[in-house]
C-alpha positions in Angstrom: 15.7 -5.3 -15.4 16.2 -8.8 -14.1 13.9 -10.2 -11.8 15.6 -11.1 -8.4 13.9 -12.7 -5.7 14.7 -11.2 -2.1 13.3 -13.4 0.7 13.5 -10.9 3.2 11.1 -8.3 1.4 8.9 -11.2 0.7 8.5 -12.2 4.3 7.8 -8.6 5.0 5.3 -8.4 2.3 3.6 -11.9 3.6 3.5 -10.7 7.3 1.8 -7.3 6.1 -0.5 -9.1 3.7 -1.9 -11.2 6.7 -2.1 -8.0 9.0 -4.0 -6.1 6.2 -6.4 -9.3 5.9 -6.8 -9.5 9.7 -7.9 -5.5 9.7 -10.2 -6.0 6.9 -11.9 -9.0 8.2 -12.0 -8.0 12.3 -11.7 -4.2 12.3 -14.8 -2.6 11.2 -13.9 1.1 11.5 -11.6 3.4 13.5 -8.2 4.6 13.4 -6.7 1.0 12.6 -9.0 0.3 9.8 -8.9 3.6 8.0 -5.7 5.1 8.5 -3.3 2.7 9.9 -4.3 0.0 7.5 -3.4 2.6 4.6 0.2 3.3 6.4 0.7 -0.3 6.1 -0.4 -0.9 2.7 2.0 1.0 1.1 4.9 -0.6 3.2 3.3 -3.9 2.0 3.4 -2.8 -1.7 6.9 -1.6 -1.0 7.7 -5.1 0.0 6.0 -6.7 -2.8 8.0 -4.7 -5.4 11.4 -5.3 -3.8 10.7 -8.9 -3.6 11.2 -9.3 -7.3 12.9 -6.1 -8.5 16.4 -4.9 -7.5 15.3 -1.4 -7.5 16.7 1.5 -5.4 14.8 2.4 -2.4 14.0 6.0 -3.4 12.9 4.8 -6.6 10.7 2.1 -5.2 9.3 4.3 -2.7 8.4 7.2 -5.4 6.8 4.4 -7.7 4.6 2.9 -4.6 3.5 6.3 -3.7 2.6 7.3 -7.2 0.6 4.1 -7.6 -1.2 4.8 -4.1 -1.9 8.5 -5.0 -3.3 7.2 -8.5 -5.7 4.9 -6.9 -6.9 7.4 -4.3 -7.4 10.1 -6.8 -9.2 7.6 -8.9 -11.7 7.4 -6.4 -12.9 11.1 -6.9 -13.9 10.0 -10.5 -15.9 7.0 -9.1 -13.6 4.3 -10.6 -15.7 1.4 -9.2 -19.0 2.8 -10.7 -17.0 3.1 -14.2 -15.9 -0.4 -13.9 -19.4 -1.7 -12.8 -17.8 -2.8 -9.4 -19.5 -0.6 -7.0 -21.0 -3.8 -5.3 -18.3 -5.8 -5.5 -16.7 -6.2 -1.9 -13.3 -7.3 -3.0 -12.9 -4.4 -5.7 -14.0 -1.9 -2.9 -11.3 -3.4 -0.3 -8.4 -3.3 -2.8 -9.3 0.1 -4.7 -11.3 2.0 -2.0 -14.6 3.5 -2.6 -14.0 7.1 -1.1 -11.3 9.8 -1.5 -9.8 10.9 1.8 -7.0 13.5 2.0 -6.0 11.4 5.3 -5.3 8.6 3.3 -2.7 10.5 1.3 -1.0 11.5 4.4 -1.1 7.9 5.5 0.5 6.6 2.5 3.3 9.5 2.7 4.0 8.6 6.4 4.3 4.9 5.6 6.8 5.6 2.7 8.5 8.0 4.7 9.1 5.2 7.5 10.3 2.8 4.8 13.1 5.4 3.6 14.0 6.0 7.0 14.5 2.5 7.9 16.2 1.7 4.5 18.4 4.4 5.0 19.5 3.4 8.7 20.0 -0.3 7.2 22.5 0.8 4.7 24.5 3.3 6.7 
């Protein structure tokens, strides 16, 4: 597969990346931090993937959802302890530290939004 830079998706990724940083830095707890941030992170991941790969929306969405679910399920296995990163703030932020079923729902809803938007854009 050939790399192909897409400015539109990269702008989306960049905006969401900044939003995620602001949420991580200034929102301590609650819905925005624990649920909406997870909703946004899969959209961010999708935007990053589509910034460089000319992959169809459904395939990209499934890939992003698989990655997000895998990371979430690795939290059940105490991944951070296995990697000896349980005290690393950045690792906790990126990989998470506790499994939450609601995170799986947030990821799924985020990807559903992506697919709806992509479908409406292309039809």
